[in-house]
N, C-alpha and C positions, 0 to 999 in steps of 0.2 A: 449564552449557550450556543453550541455548535451541533448541527445535525450532520450525520454521515451515512451515505447509502451506497454500498458497494454492488457491483454487477460485473458480469463478464466471465465468472468462473465456469468450469465445466470439465468434460473428459476429453483428454487429448492423448495422441500417441507420442512416445518418445521421439525428439527431434522436432515436434510441432510447436506451434506458437499460439499464444492467447494474450489478449489486452484486457487487463482489469481496468474497471472505472470506478470512481469514487466521488459522487455528487455531493458537494458540500453546501450548507446553508446556514443562516443566523448571523452570529456575531463574527463574521468572516474577517472583518479588519482587524481582530484581535488574534488571529492565527500567527504564531510565530514560526512554527514548523509543522510539516507533516510528513507521514511515512507509511510504508506498508510493512505489514507484520505477518509471519507465517507461524501458525500453531498446528504441531503434530501431536504433542502430549498435552494432555488437559492442563490448563492453567499456566503453561509455559509458551511464551510468544517470543520469537526472535525476530529482531529487524532484518529486514531483507533489504530495503532501500529506503532513503529519506531526503527531504529537499526542505531547505529553509526558505524564510520569506523572500529572501534576495537570490533564491535559484541555487544555491550551493547544494550539490548532492553528495550523497555517500552510499556505498553498497556493501552488503555482506561480500566476503572474498569469494563464496561459493556462487555467486551471480554475476560478479564483475565480467563484462564483456558480453553478456547474454541478456540481462534486463536493463530497461531503461526507465527511470522514472521523470515524469513531466508534470507540469501544472498548468492548466488554463484558465487565466483569472477571468477571462471574459465569460466563459462558460461555467465558472465555479466547479471545475472538475479537475481531480488528481488522477493520473493514468499510471499504469505499469504495464510496459510492454515486455512480454516474456517470450523469448526466442530460444530455440535449441533446447527445449525443455527435456528434463530428465526424471525418472521415477522419484528421485530423492526430493524433487521440488513440490511433491505432493503434500497438501495440507490445506487448512483452512486460512485464507488470506484476510487480514483485517486492515482496514484504513484507520489511521490515527491522526488526530490534530492536538497539537500543543498549544493551548490558548493561554494568552497572557492573564495573569491572575495575582493581583498584588505585586510582589517583587519577584514572583516566579512564574510558573506555567501550570497549567491543569490539563490532563490528557482528557480527550474524548474519543470513543471508539464507535465504529459501525458495528453491525452485526455479523459481518464476515461473508465471504463466498468461497465455496470449495473448490479446490483444483485437484484433479486427479489425472496423473500421468502414467500411463500403461506403458508397459515394455514390450 
């Protein structure tokens, strides 16, 4: 199992920046990929940024050039640097880890951290 704890959310004005952190622990050597997801509507989470075990990254079109995902394996922490924030970036941000399980993967989620961008 993997435990995930997010932090760093808050209230920021449009154009500002925030850095989210996700501390991970447990069976970390079984993590295949990690990502940040945003939830605006209940039970609907969209991928914002992802990173694989070998540091291949991908981003939602809406955040390309503004957000950067990074992983510090020495600190067991995943980051999301968010710059030039806009009101549409508002939501609860969740950290997710895809952990190897059998021939596939199993998702683990943190409890989320809220981000509010005011205009």
